[in-house]
PDB file as gemmi writes it, atoms N, CA and C in Angstrom:
CRYST1    1.000    1.000    1.000  90.00  90.00  90.00 P 1                      
ATOM      1  N   GLU A   1     -14.072  -5.439  -0.519  1.00  0.00           N  
ATOM      2  CA  GLU A   1     -12.737  -5.913  -0.233  1.00  0.00           C  
ATOM      3  C   GLU A   1     -11.838  -5.646  -1.456  1.00  0.00           C  
ATOM      4  N   VAL A   2     -10.649  -5.110  -1.182  1.00  0.00           N  
ATOM      5  CA  VAL A   2      -9.698  -4.797  -2.215  1.00  0.00           C  
ATOM      6  C   VAL A   2      -8.319  -5.406  -1.910  1.00  0.00           C  
ATOM      7  N   ARG A   3      -7.728  -6.045  -2.890  1.00  0.00           N  
ATOM      8  CA  ARG A   3      -6.356  -6.562  -2.766  1.00  0.00           C  
ATOM      9  C   ARG A   3      -5.516  -6.057  -3.929  1.00  0.00           C  
ATOM     10  N   ILE A   4      -4.406  -5.424  -3.639  1.00  0.00           N  
ATOM     11  CA  ILE A   4      -3.511  -4.951  -4.648  1.00  0.00           C  
ATOM     12  C   ILE A   4      -2.217  -5.769  -4.501  1.00  0.00           C  
ATOM     13  N   THR A   5      -1.770  -6.311  -5.589  1.00  0.00           N  
ATOM     14  CA  THR A   5      -0.529  -7.136  -5.557  1.00  0.00           C  
ATOM     15  C   THR A   5       0.497  -6.638  -6.557  1.00  0.00           C  
ATOM     16  N   ARG A   6       1.736  -6.475  -6.095  1.00  0.00           N  
ATOM     17  CA  ARG A   6       2.860  -6.130  -6.938  1.00  0.00           C  
ATOM     18  C   ARG A   6       3.801  -7.333  -6.916  1.00  0.00           C  
ATOM     19  N   GLU A   7       4.105  -7.866  -8.093  1.00  0.00           N  
ATOM     20  CA  GLU A   7       4.994  -8.993  -8.140  1.00  0.00           C  
ATOM     21  C   GLU A   7       6.411  -8.533  -7.844  1.00  0.00           C  
ATOM     22  N   ALA A   8       7.209  -9.496  -7.380  1.00  0.00           N  
ATOM     23  CA  ALA A   8       8.615  -9.205  -7.059  1.00  0.00           C  
ATOM     24  C   ALA A   8       9.364  -8.755  -8.250  1.00  0.00           C  
ATOM     25  N   GLY A   9      10.281  -7.823  -8.011  1.00  0.00           N  
ATOM     26  CA  GLY A   9      11.198  -7.327  -9.101  1.00  0.00           C  
ATOM     27  C   GLY A   9      12.655  -7.598  -8.637  1.00  0.00           C  
ATOM     28  N   THR A  10      13.588  -7.140  -9.399  1.00  0.00           N  
ATOM     29  CA  THR A  10      14.979  -7.368  -9.058  1.00  0.00           C  
ATOM     30  C   THR A  10      15.370  -6.695  -7.744  1.00  0.00           C  
ATOM     31  N   ASP A  11      14.757  -5.521  -7.417  1.00  0.00           N  
ATOM     32  CA  ASP A  11      15.101  -4.812  -6.219  1.00  0.00           C  
ATOM     33  C   ASP A  11      13.956  -4.730  -5.189  1.00  0.00           C  
ATOM     34  N   ASN A  12      12.838  -5.361  -5.507  1.00  0.00           N  
ATOM     35  CA  ASN A  12      11.655  -5.289  -4.670  1.00  0.00           C  
ATOM     36  C   ASN A  12      11.019  -6.658  -4.423  1.00  0.00           C  
ATOM     37  N   PRO A  13      10.623  -6.932  -3.154  1.00  0.00           N  
ATOM     38  CA  PRO A  13       9.894  -8.209  -2.918  1.00  0.00           C  
ATOM     39  C   PRO A  13       8.425  -8.065  -3.379  1.00  0.00           C  
ATOM     40  N   THR A  14       7.714  -9.209  -3.424  1.00  0.00           N  
ATOM     41  CA  THR A  14       6.300  -9.186  -3.681  1.00  0.00           C  
ATOM     42  C   THR A  14       5.634  -8.325  -2.577  1.00  0.00           C  
ATOM     43  N   LEU A  15       4.633  -7.540  -2.981  1.00  0.00           N  
ATOM     44  CA  LEU A  15       3.996  -6.632  -2.067  1.00  0.00           C  
ATOM     45  C   LEU A  15       2.441  -6.852  -2.200  1.00  0.00           C  
ATOM     46  N   GLN A  16       1.752  -6.938  -1.091  1.00  0.00           N  
ATOM     47  CA  GLN A  16       0.298  -7.101  -1.067  1.00  0.00           C  
ATOM     48  C   GLN A  16      -0.323  -6.084  -0.190  1.00  0.00           C  
ATOM     49  N   ILE A  17      -1.323  -5.352  -0.676  1.00  0.00           N  
ATOM     50  CA  ILE A  17      -2.034  -4.371   0.127  1.00  0.00           C  
ATOM     51  C   ILE A  17      -3.511  -4.812   0.150  1.00  0.00           C  
ATOM     52  N   ASP A  18      -4.054  -4.953   1.373  1.00  0.00           N  
ATOM     53  CA  ASP A  18      -5.473  -5.276   1.592  1.00  0.00           C  
ATOM     54  C   ASP A  18      -6.181  -4.117   2.300  1.00  0.00           C  
ATOM     55  N   THR A  19      -7.369  -3.753   1.772  1.00  0.00           N  
ATOM     56  CA  THR A  19      -8.181  -2.677   2.311  1.00  0.00           C  
ATOM     57  C   THR A  19      -9.580  -2.789   1.844  1.00  0.00           C  
ATOM     58  N   ARG A  20     -10.368  -1.791   2.094  1.00  0.00           N  
ATOM     59  CA  ARG A  20     -11.788  -1.780   1.643  1.00  0.00           C  
ATOM     60  C   ARG A  20     -12.114  -0.356   1.124  1.00  0.00           C  
ATOM     61  N   ASN A  21     -13.184  -0.307   0.307  1.00  0.00           N  
ATOM     62  CA  ASN A  21     -13.713   1.022  -0.124  1.00  0.00           C  
ATOM     63  C   ASN A  21     -12.642   1.912  -0.735  1.00  0.00           C  
ATOM     64  N   LEU A  22     -11.892   1.383  -1.689  1.00  0.00           N  
ATOM     65  CA  LEU A  22     -10.814   2.113  -2.338  1.00  0.00           C  
ATOM     66  C   LEU A  22     -11.433   2.995  -3.453  1.00  0.00           C  
ATOM     67  N   ARG A  23     -11.146   4.296  -3.337  1.00  0.00           N  
ATOM     68  CA  ARG A  23     -11.581   5.236  -4.393  1.00  0.00           C  
ATOM     69  C   ARG A  23     -10.437   5.413  -5.349  1.00  0.00           C  
ATOM     70  N   VAL A  24     -10.699   5.206  -6.654  1.00  0.00           N  
ATOM     71  CA  VAL A  24      -9.648   5.236  -7.647  1.00  0.00           C  
ATOM     72  C   VAL A  24      -9.966   6.299  -8.721  1.00  0.00           C  
ATOM     73  N   GLN A  25      -8.929   7.056  -9.069  1.00  0.00           N  
ATOM     74  CA  GLN A  25      -9.012   8.063 -10.119  1.00  0.00           C  
ATOM     75  C   GLN A  25      -8.028   7.630 -11.207  1.00  0.00           C  
ATOM     76  N   PRO A  26      -8.476   6.793 -12.193  1.00  0.00           N  
ATOM     77  CA  PRO A  26      -7.554   6.222 -13.152  1.00  0.00           C  
ATOM     78  C   PRO A  26      -6.769   7.234 -13.979  1.00  0.00           C  
ATOM     79  N   ARG A  27      -7.399   8.334 -14.382  1.00  0.00           N  
ATOM     80  CA  ARG A  27      -6.663   9.343 -15.160  1.00  0.00           C  
ATOM     81  C   ARG A  27      -5.544   9.971 -14.465  1.00  0.00           C  
ATOM     82  N   GLN A  28      -5.659  10.042 -13.151  1.00  0.00           N  
ATOM     83  CA  GLN A  28      -4.600  10.653 -12.311  1.00  0.00           C  
ATOM     84  C   GLN A  28      -3.655   9.604 -11.719  1.00  0.00           C  
ATOM     85  N   ASP A  29      -3.963   8.308 -11.956  1.00  0.00           N  
ATOM     86  CA  ASP A  29      -3.168   7.200 -11.369  1.00  0.00           C  
ATOM     87  C   ASP A  29      -3.086   7.396  -9.827  1.00  0.00           C  
ATOM     88  N   TYR A  30      -4.252   7.609  -9.237  1.00  0.00           N  
ATOM     89  CA  TYR A  30      -4.363   7.913  -7.793  1.00  0.00           C  
ATOM     90  C   TYR A  30      -5.424   7.074  -7.161  1.00  0.00           C  
ATOM     91  N   ALA A  31      -5.199   6.658  -5.935  1.00  0.00           N  
ATOM     92  CA  ALA A  31      -6.181   5.857  -5.160  1.00  0.00           C  
ATOM     93  C   ALA A  31      -6.118   6.294  -3.688  1.00  0.00           C  
ATOM     94  N   GLU A  32      -7.249   6.179  -2.998  1.00  0.00           N  
ATOM     95  CA  GLU A  32      -7.283   6.506  -1.574  1.00  0.00           C  
ATOM     96  C   GLU A  32      -8.371   5.743  -0.877  1.00  0.00           C  
ATOM     97  N   THR A  33      -8.224   5.628   0.446  1.00  0.00           N  
ATOM     98  CA  THR A  33      -9.235   5.034   1.293  1.00  0.00           C  
ATOM     99  C   THR A  33      -9.090   5.635   2.711  1.00  0.00           C  
ATOM    100  N   ASP A  34     -10.192   5.651   3.452  1.00  0.00           N  
ATOM    101  CA  ASP A  34     -10.184   6.005   4.836  1.00  0.00           C  
ATOM    102  C   ASP A  34     -10.188   4.783   5.705  1.00  0.00           C  
ATOM    103  N   GLU A  35     -10.333   3.631   5.122  1.00  0.00           N  
ATOM    104  CA  GLU A  35     -10.397   2.366   5.865  1.00  0.00           C  
ATOM    105  C   GLU A  35      -9.081   1.851   6.348  1.00  0.00           C  
ATOM    106  N   HIS A  36      -9.142   0.792   7.121  1.00  0.00           N  
ATOM    107  CA  HIS A  36      -7.914   0.070   7.594  1.00  0.00           C  
ATOM    108  C   HIS A  36      -7.194  -0.467   6.371  1.00  0.00           C  
ATOM    109  N   VAL A  37      -5.842  -0.412   6.410  1.00  0.00           N  
ATOM    110  CA  VAL A  37      -4.964  -0.893   5.364  1.00  0.00           C  
ATOM    111  C   VAL A  37      -3.947  -1.807   6.007  1.00  0.00           C  
ATOM    112  N   ARG A  38      -3.639  -2.929   5.294  1.00  0.00           N  
ATOM    113  CA  ARG A  38      -2.557  -3.793   5.726  1.00  0.00           C  
ATOM    114  C   ARG A  38      -1.653  -4.042   4.505  1.00  0.00           C  
ATOM    115  N   VAL A  39      -0.355  -3.874   4.678  1.00  0.00           N  
ATOM    116  CA  VAL A  39       0.622  -4.084   3.632  1.00  0.00           C  
ATOM    117  C   VAL A  39       1.556  -5.202   4.096  1.00  0.00           C  
ATOM    118  N   ASP A  40       1.776  -6.205   3.279  1.00  0.00           N  
ATOM    119  CA  ASP A  40       2.623  -7.327   3.562  1.00  0.00           C  
ATOM    120  C   ASP A  40       3.645  -7.581   2.463  1.00  0.00           C  
ATOM    121  N   THR A  41       4.883  -7.875   2.857  1.00  0.00           N  
ATOM    122  CA  THR A  41       5.866  -8.438   2.009  1.00  0.00           C  
ATOM    123  C   THR A  41       6.176  -9.785   2.519  1.00  0.00           C  
ATOM    124  N   ASP A  42       7.287 -10.405   2.057  1.00  0.00           N  
ATOM    125  CA  ASP A  42       7.623 -11.745   2.557  1.00  0.00           C  
ATOM    126  C   ASP A  42       7.883 -11.745   4.061  1.00  0.00           C  
ATOM    127  N   VAL A  43       8.515 -10.703   4.588  1.00  0.00           N  
ATOM    128  CA  VAL A  43       8.839 -10.652   6.015  1.00  0.00           C  
ATOM    129  C   VAL A  43       8.362  -9.407   6.767  1.00  0.00           C  
ATOM    130  N   ASP A  44       8.012  -8.334   6.033  1.00  0.00           N  
ATOM    131  CA  ASP A  44       7.658  -7.034   6.632  1.00  0.00           C  
ATOM    132  C   ASP A  44       6.115  -6.898   6.609  1.00  0.00           C  
ATOM    133  N   TRP A  45       5.586  -6.071   7.482  1.00  0.00           N  
ATOM    134  CA  TRP A  45       4.182  -5.709   7.436  1.00  0.00           C  
ATOM    135  C   TRP A  45       3.967  -4.313   7.963  1.00  0.00           C  
ATOM    136  N   LEU A  46       2.843  -3.697   7.568  1.00  0.00           N  
ATOM    137  CA  LEU A  46       2.482  -2.384   8.000  1.00  0.00           C  
ATOM    138  C   LEU A  46       0.983  -2.326   8.094  1.00  0.00           C  
ATOM    139  N   GLU A  47       0.426  -1.672   9.097  1.00  0.00           N  
ATOM    140  CA  GLU A  47      -1.032  -1.407   9.200  1.00  0.00           C  
ATOM    141  C   GLU A  47      -1.251   0.072   9.454  1.00  0.00           C  
ATOM    142  N   ALA A  48      -2.355   0.573   8.929  1.00  0.00           N  
ATOM    143  CA  ALA A  48      -2.699   1.986   9.104  1.00  0.00           C  
ATOM    144  C   ALA A  48      -4.158   2.188   8.908  1.00  0.00           C  
ATOM    145  N   ASP A  49      -4.665   3.328   9.358  1.00  0.00           N  
ATOM    146  CA  ASP A  49      -6.026   3.742   9.029  1.00  0.00           C  
ATOM    147  C   ASP A  49      -5.910   4.834   7.980  1.00  0.00           C  
ATOM    148  N   GLY A  50      -6.323   4.542   6.769  1.00  0.00           N  
ATOM    149  CA  GLY A  50      -6.299   5.514   5.668  1.00  0.00           C  
ATOM    150  C   GLY A  50      -4.992   5.464   4.891  1.00  0.00           C  
ATOM    151  N   MET A  51      -5.157   5.723   3.550  1.00  0.00           N  
ATOM    152  CA  MET A  51      -4.000   5.682   2.699  1.00  0.00           C  
ATOM    153  C   MET A  51      -4.321   6.574   1.470  1.00  0.00           C  
ATOM    154  N   GLN A  52      -3.253   7.192   0.964  1.00  0.00           N  
ATOM    155  CA  GLN A  52      -3.294   7.873  -0.290  1.00  0.00           C  
ATOM    156  C   GLN A  52      -2.143   7.250  -1.137  1.00  0.00           C  
ATOM    157  N   ALA A  53      -2.426   6.903  -2.403  1.00  0.00           N  
ATOM    158  CA  ALA A  53      -1.428   6.280  -3.238  1.00  0.00           C  
ATOM    159  C   ALA A  53      -1.336   6.983  -4.605  1.00  0.00           C  
ATOM    160  N   TRP A  54      -0.153   7.495  -4.915  1.00  0.00           N  
ATOM    161  CA  TRP A  54       0.145   8.057  -6.227  1.00  0.00           C  
ATOM    162  C   TRP A  54       0.875   6.980  -6.999  1.00  0.00           C  
ATOM    163  N   LEU A  55       0.292   6.472  -8.066  1.00  0.00           N  
ATOM    164  CA  LEU A  55       0.755   5.286  -8.728  1.00  0.00           C  
ATOM    165  C   LEU A  55       1.647   5.566  -9.918  1.00  0.00           C  
ATOM    166  N   ARG A  56       1.655   6.804 -10.379  1.00  0.00           N  
ATOM    167  CA  ARG A  56       2.506   7.204 -11.516  1.00  0.00           C  
ATOM    168  C   ARG A  56       3.932   7.501 -10.978  1.00  0.00           C  
ATOM    169  N   PRO A  57       4.985   7.054 -11.668  1.00  0.00           N  
ATOM    170  CA  PRO A  57       6.336   7.316 -11.132  1.00  0.00           C  
ATOM    171  C   PRO A  57       6.582   8.798 -11.021  1.00  0.00           C  
ATOM    172  N   PRO A  58       7.208   9.239  -9.934  1.00  0.00           N  
ATOM    173  CA  PRO A  58       7.718   8.408  -8.837  1.00  0.00           C  
ATOM    174  C   PRO A  58       6.603   8.007  -7.914  1.00  0.00           C  
ATOM    175  N   SER A  59       6.279   6.749  -7.857  1.00  0.00           N  
ATOM    176  CA  SER A  59       5.167   6.213  -7.036  1.00  0.00           C  
ATOM    177  C   SER A  59       5.439   6.420  -5.573  1.00  0.00           C  
ATOM    178  N   ARG A  60       4.372   6.738  -4.824  1.00  0.00           N  
ATOM    179  CA  ARG A  60       4.519   6.881  -3.356  1.00  0.00           C  
ATOM    180  C   ARG A  60       3.164   6.595  -2.704  1.00  0.00           C  
ATOM    181  N   ILE A  61       3.258   6.221  -1.391  1.00  0.00           N  
ATOM    182  CA  ILE A  61       2.062   5.957  -0.619  1.00  0.00           C  
ATOM    183  C   ILE A  61       2.175   6.693   0.683  1.00  0.00           C  
ATOM    184  N   ARG A  62       1.090   7.354   1.090  1.00  0.00           N  
ATOM    185  CA  ARG A  62       1.079   8.077   2.367  1.00  0.00           C  
ATOM    186  C   ARG A  62       0.026   7.325   3.229  1.00  0.00           C  
ATOM    187  N   PHE A  63       0.448   6.925   4.424  1.00  0.00           N  
ATOM    188  CA  PHE A  63      -0.479   6.315   5.390  1.00  0.00           C  
ATOM    189  C   PHE A  63      -0.894   7.387   6.375  1.00  0.00           C  
ATOM    190  N   LEU A  64      -2.215   7.464   6.655  1.00  0.00           N  
ATOM    191  CA  LEU A  64      -2.725   8.657   7.295  1.00  0.00           C  
ATOM    192  C   LEU A  64      -2.727   8.690   8.802  1.00  0.00           C  
ATOM    193  N   SER A  65      -3.033   7.567   9.460  1.00  0.00           N  
ATOM    194  CA  SER A  65      -3.050   7.566  10.951  1.00  0.00           C  
ATOM    195  C   SER A  65      -2.933   6.203  11.496  1.00  0.00           C  
ATOM    196  N   ARG A  66      -2.598   6.168  12.772  1.00  0.00           N  
ATOM    197  CA  ARG A  66      -2.431   4.880  13.509  1.00  0.00           C  
ATOM    198  C   ARG A  66      -1.605   3.893  12.769  1.00  0.00           C  
ATOM    199  N   VAL A  67      -0.435   4.381  12.323  1.00  0.00           N  
ATOM    200  CA  VAL A  67       0.482   3.522  11.546  1.00  0.00           C  
ATOM    201  C   VAL A  67       1.373   2.732  12.482  1.00  0.00           C  
ATOM    202  N   LYS A  68       1.496   1.443  12.199  1.00  0.00           N  
ATOM    203  CA  LYS A  68       2.429   0.597  12.945  1.00  0.00           C  
ATOM    204  C   LYS A  68       2.923  -0.479  12.000  1.00  0.00           C  
ATOM    205  N   GLY A  69       4.111  -1.008  12.262  1.00  0.00           N  
ATOM    206  CA  GLY A  69       4.633  -1.998  11.335  1.00  0.00           C  
ATOM    207  C   GLY A  69       5.843  -2.770  11.881  1.00  0.00           C  
ATOM    208  N   TYR A  70       6.314  -3.693  11.113  1.00  0.00           N  
ATOM    209  CA  TYR A  70       7.464  -4.489  11.423  1.00  0.00           C  
ATOM    210  C   TYR A  70       8.347  -4.538  10.219  1.00  0.00           C  
ATOM    211  N   TYR A  71       9.554  -4.146  10.346  1.00  0.00           N  
ATOM    212  CA  TYR A  71      10.504  -4.033   9.165  1.00  0.00           C  
ATOM    213  C   TYR A  71      11.757  -4.807   9.498  1.00  0.00           C  
ATOM    214  N   VAL A  72      12.150  -5.626   8.566  1.00  0.00           N  
ATOM    215  CA  VAL A  72      13.382  -6.439   8.683  1.00  0.00           C  
ATOM    216  C   VAL A  72      14.454  -5.790   7.804  1.00  0.00           C  
ATOM    217  N   PRO A  73      15.508  -5.218   8.389  1.00  0.00           N  
ATOM    218  CA  PRO A  73      16.565  -4.634   7.586  1.00  0.00           C  
ATOM    219  C   PRO A  73      17.181  -5.640   6.587  1.00  0.00           C  
ATOM    220  N   ARG A  74      17.501  -5.205   5.395  1.00  0.00           N  
ATOM    221  CA  ARG A  74      18.071  -6.079   4.369  1.00  0.00           C  
ATOM    222  C   ARG A  74      19.516  -5.742   4.145  1.00  0.00           C  
TER     223      ARG A  74                                                      
END                                                                             
């Protein structure tokens, strides 16, 4: 079981990612999994099967399949 938490910032809410079997490459600031992923903020959520995450700025996350979510416009 893996839980990633990003604390709230001035422009970003608290973010929590839950998954399993996360493969991490620290030197490349990269992580990936083929497992189910759930991302939650205070009001939004997203679920997917599989994820690739580039953690070095500019940070980005790619969700691989069966992506669904709920987003509240701000």
